[in-house]
Backbone as a chain_set.jsonl record, in Angstrom:
{"seq": "MCHNDNVTLYKKFHRFVSRYALNYIEDELDPVKFVGVNNGHCRCIIRYTHGLSCACELVSYIMGSIPLDAINVFWTRLSFA", "coords": {"N": [[-1.996, -0.429, 17.986], [-3.447, 2.59, 16.827], [-4.447, 3.961, 13.884], [-4.851, 7.118, 12.197], [-7.535, 8.06, 10.329], [-7.687, 10.464, 9.018], [-5.181, 11.255, 8.275], [-3.052, 12.324, 5.731], [-1.411, 10.489, 4.432], [-2.812, 8.094, 4.511], [-5.151, 8.582, 3.083], [-6.207, 7.49, 0.684], [-6.885, 4.967, 1.407], [-9.136, 4.656, 2.954], [-11.724, 2.644, 3.908], [-10.923, 0.745, 2.052], [-8.694, -0.736, 2.609], [-7.466, -3.155, 4.869], [-7.596, -2.765, 8.422], [-5.634, -4.035, 9.88], [-3.517, -4.097, 8.083], [-3.041, -1.357, 7.892], [-2.134, -0.881, 10.465], [0.276, -2.325, 10.427], [1.668, -0.779, 8.556], [1.775, 1.643, 9.915], [3.451, 0.923, 12.026], [5.748, 0.657, 10.578], [6.405, 3.22, 9.977], [7.967, 4.431, 11.968], [10.701, 3.514, 11.623], [11.259, 5.0, 9.332], [12.321, 7.468, 9.954], [14.948, 6.827, 10.525], [15.875, 5.412, 8.327], [15.551, 7.113, 6.109], [16.693, 8.441, 3.075], [18.511, 6.524, 2.549], [18.583, 3.505, 1.406], [19.959, 1.265, 2.189], [19.736, 0.745, 4.889], [17.23, -0.25, 5.25], [15.581, -3.289, 5.334], [13.496, -4.247, 3.955], [11.642, -6.125, 4.84], [8.895, -6.229, 5.542], [7.785, -5.736, 3.066], [8.427, -8.052, 1.627], [7.334, -10.116, 3.225], [4.659, -9.377, 3.841], [3.641, -7.886, 1.755], [3.394, -5.144, 1.892], [4.098, -1.604, 2.029], [7.429, -0.823, 2.764], [9.827, 0.789, 4.994], [11.731, 2.195, 3.389], [10.265, 2.66, 1.091], [8.105, 4.099, 2.046], [9.235, 6.545, 2.614], [9.219, 7.976, 0.225], [6.545, 8.493, -0.023], [5.739, 10.159, 2.014], [5.163, 12.952, 1.763], [2.853, 12.899, 0.294], [0.414, 10.593, -0.483], [0.034, 7.069, 0.102], [-0.083, 5.008, -2.688], [-2.772, 2.898, -3.8], [-1.992, 0.694, -5.313], [0.416, -0.005, -4.229], [-0.028, -1.692, -2.22], [-0.495, -5.052, -1.401], [-2.957, -7.069, -2.977], [-4.258, -8.807, -1.275], [-4.71, -7.451, 1.156], [-6.679, -5.709, 0.474], [-9.025, -6.939, -0.069], [-11.907, -6.963, 1.26], [-14.705, -7.905, 3.213], [-17.88, -6.917, 3.998], [-20.131, -8.213, 4.664]], "CA": [[-1.908, 0.951, 17.561], [-4.63, 3.084, 16.128], [-4.085, 4.974, 12.902], [-5.797, 8.218, 12.049], [-8.048, 8.051, 8.958], [-7.557, 11.781, 8.414], [-3.806, 11.484, 7.864], [-2.933, 12.37, 4.277], [-0.751, 9.275, 3.976], [-3.801, 7.02, 4.417], [-6.428, 9.059, 2.556], [-6.719, 6.625, -0.382], [-7.165, 3.656, 1.969], [-10.367, 4.64, 3.742], [-12.672, 1.584, 3.542], [-10.406, -0.122, 0.997], [-7.563, -1.521, 3.103], [-7.643, -3.71, 6.207], [-6.989, -2.035, 9.545], [-4.407, -4.747, 10.24], [-2.484, -3.606, 7.165], [-2.724, 0.015, 8.291], [-1.329, -0.953, 11.686], [1.618, -2.716, 10.019], [2.278, 0.382, 7.912], [2.064, 2.616, 10.968], [4.649, 0.432, 12.721], [6.883, 0.841, 9.678], [6.699, 4.652, 9.876], [9.033, 4.796, 12.905], [12.025, 3.374, 11.003], [11.444, 5.972, 8.252], [13.208, 8.518, 10.469], [16.316, 6.349, 10.517], [16.223, 4.951, 6.991], [15.678, 8.273, 5.234], [16.873, 8.092, 1.669], [19.506, 5.461, 2.477], [17.875, 2.222, 1.354], [20.791, 0.218, 2.755], [19.314, 0.453, 6.257], [15.927, -0.922, 5.224], [15.709, -4.663, 4.851], [12.288, -4.489, 3.156], [11.037, -7.363, 5.323], [7.432, -6.165, 5.452], [7.459, -5.817, 1.643], [8.523, -9.45, 1.209], [6.499, -11.013, 4.012], [3.257, -8.98, 3.906], [3.219, -7.168, 0.555], [3.081, -3.772, 2.284], [5.205, -0.665, 1.845], [8.428, -0.817, 3.832], [10.299, 2.121, 5.37], [12.388, 2.902, 2.292], [9.219, 3.078, 0.151], [7.28, 5.106, 2.717], [9.925, 7.834, 2.538], [8.78, 8.691, -0.978], [5.117, 8.8, 0.079], [5.48, 10.997, 3.183], [4.573, 14.242, 1.406], [1.589, 12.674, -0.393], [-0.286, 9.446, 0.094], [0.467, 5.779, -0.421], [-1.019, 4.552, -3.722], [-3.384, 1.585, -3.532], [-1.261, -0.388, -5.978], [1.585, -0.335, -3.424], [-0.508, -2.647, -1.224], [-0.889, -6.338, -1.966], [-4.409, -7.208, -3.114], [-4.75, -9.548, -0.107], [-5.144, -6.51, 2.183], [-7.775, -4.872, -0.021], [-10.228, -7.761, -0.237], [-12.662, -6.922, 2.498], [-16.106, -8.289, 3.102], [-18.68, -6.306, 5.048], [-21.389, -8.955, 4.721]], "C": [[-3.174, 1.343, 16.813], [-4.199, 4.178, 15.162], [-5.179, 6.028, 12.821], [-6.236, 8.275, 10.59], [-7.883, 9.39, 8.261], [-6.14, 12.093, 7.962], [-3.727, 11.375, 6.341], [-2.344, 11.085, 3.72], [-1.746, 8.148, 3.719], [-5.066, 7.391, 3.66], [-7.014, 8.178, 1.457], [-7.17, 5.265, 0.146], [-8.511, 3.546, 2.67], [-11.377, 3.664, 3.138], [-12.198, 0.676, 2.413], [-9.305, -1.058, 1.483], [-7.821, -1.93, 4.553], [-6.957, -2.86, 7.271], [-5.708, -2.72, 10.021], [-3.256, -4.271, 9.367], [-2.072, -2.193, 7.543], [-1.877, 0.041, 9.55], [0.11, -1.374, 11.37], [2.355, -1.539, 9.389], [2.653, 1.433, 8.952], [3.316, 2.207, 11.756], [5.903, 0.674, 11.884], [7.262, 2.316, 9.532], [7.805, 5.09, 10.831], [10.426, 4.632, 12.283], [12.291, 4.369, 9.869], [12.399, 7.078, 8.683], [14.68, 8.108, 10.358], [16.786, 5.933, 9.124], [16.477, 6.149, 6.078], [15.794, 7.847, 3.789], [17.906, 6.996, 1.477], [18.819, 4.105, 2.553], [18.681, 1.075, 1.964], [20.401, -0.157, 4.169], [17.971, -0.256, 6.328], [16.108, -2.319, 4.655], [14.482, -5.116, 4.065], [11.553, -5.768, 3.57], [9.525, -7.336, 5.175], [6.961, -6.212, 3.996], [7.436, -7.276, 1.204], [7.567, -10.369, 1.956], [5.01, -10.686, 3.959], [2.751, -8.261, 2.659], [2.791, -5.736, 0.855], [4.31, -2.895, 2.098], [6.134, -0.687, 3.05], [8.935, 0.606, 4.038], [10.924, 2.871, 4.199], [11.391, 3.335, 1.216], [8.366, 4.188, 0.754], [7.918, 6.49, 2.68], [9.419, 8.639, 1.346], [7.312, 9.088, -0.924], [4.788, 9.794, 1.184], [4.784, 12.304, 2.831], [3.228, 14.098, 0.689], [0.803, 11.58, 0.293], [0.207, 8.174, -0.585], [-0.538, 5.343, -1.485], [-1.557, 3.161, -3.396], [-2.604, 0.448, -4.179], [0.044, -0.748, -5.263], [1.248, -1.369, -2.345], [-0.933, -3.931, -1.926], [-2.401, -6.485, -1.942], [-5.023, -7.978, -1.935], [-5.353, -8.602, 0.926], [-6.321, -5.659, 1.736], [-9.059, -5.658, -0.221], [-10.955, -7.856, 1.083], [-14.1, -7.329, 2.237], [-16.858, -7.696, 4.295], [-20.013, -7.027, 5.209], [-21.615, -9.56, 6.078]], "O": [[-3.867, 0.5, 16.245], [-3.651, 5.2, 15.575], [-6.288, 5.837, 13.32], [-5.413, 8.511, 9.706], [-7.932, 9.452, 7.032], [-5.922, 13.118, 7.317], [-4.271, 10.445, 5.746], [-2.74, 10.64, 2.643], [-1.548, 7.339, 2.812], [-5.987, 6.577, 3.597], [-8.236, 8.131, 1.317], [-7.776, 4.489, -0.593], [-8.971, 2.439, 2.949], [-11.824, 3.836, 2.004], [-12.993, -0.09, 1.869], [-9.015, -2.063, 0.835], [-8.33, -1.145, 5.353], [-5.879, -2.31, 7.047], [-4.797, -2.055, 10.513], [-2.146, -4.064, 9.856], [-0.886, -1.864, 7.517], [-0.997, 0.891, 9.69], [1.055, -0.855, 11.963], [3.537, -1.329, 9.662], [3.721, 2.039, 8.875], [4.137, 3.054, 12.107], [6.99, 0.871, 12.426], [8.335, 2.626, 9.014], [8.522, 6.043, 10.527], [11.254, 5.534, 12.407], [13.445, 4.559, 9.486], [13.193, 7.569, 7.88], [15.549, 8.948, 10.125], [17.96, 6.087, 8.788], [17.48, 6.2, 5.367], [15.054, 6.974, 3.336], [18.154, 6.578, 0.346], [18.511, 3.617, 3.64], [18.122, 0.011, 2.227], [20.701, -1.264, 4.615], [17.617, -0.807, 7.371], [16.725, -2.494, 3.605], [14.438, -6.241, 3.567], [10.915, -6.416, 2.739], [8.93, -8.318, 4.73], [5.855, -6.677, 3.721], [6.526, -7.692, 0.486], [7.041, -11.314, 1.367], [4.177, -11.59, 4.021], [1.546, -8.048, 2.522], [1.937, -5.177, 0.166], [5.432, -3.395, 2.02], [5.697, -0.585, 4.196], [8.517, 1.524, 3.333], [10.674, 4.064, 4.031], [11.657, 4.297, 0.495], [7.953, 5.111, 0.052], [7.212, 7.499, 2.712], [9.215, 9.848, 1.45], [6.876, 9.935, -1.703], [3.642, 10.235, 1.276], [3.882, 12.722, 3.557], [2.532, 15.095, 0.497], [0.556, 11.632, 1.497], [0.728, 8.207, -1.7], [-1.737, 5.312, -1.21], [-0.864, 2.349, -2.784], [-2.564, -0.655, -3.635], [0.711, -1.705, -5.656], [2.135, -1.858, -1.645], [-1.647, -3.893, -2.928], [-3.052, -6.067, -0.984], [-6.206, -7.802, -1.641], [-6.392, -8.907, 1.512], [-6.908, -4.952, 2.555], [-10.095, -5.063, -0.521], [-10.661, -8.713, 1.916], [-14.632, -7.11, 1.149], [-16.511, -7.945, 5.449], [-20.93, -6.494, 5.835], [-22.63, -10.221, 6.297]]}, "num_chains": 1, "name": "protein.A"}
């Protein structure tokens, strides 16, 4: 999948977060439609396994952007050398 850097949800991530992490987050956006505000349907697997925002967390960020502190530091350590 290819995310769009111009999407408001990702605006704080430009050049700070791995594209692999962005792809995982994008995959997690589809379940947001089904999870909604009912956290019982989200199992938070991506939160526990990858340290990324899961569907139930993404619901609260839809109208704004995902804060950098919601992403595990592993995904923000990039080297362009």
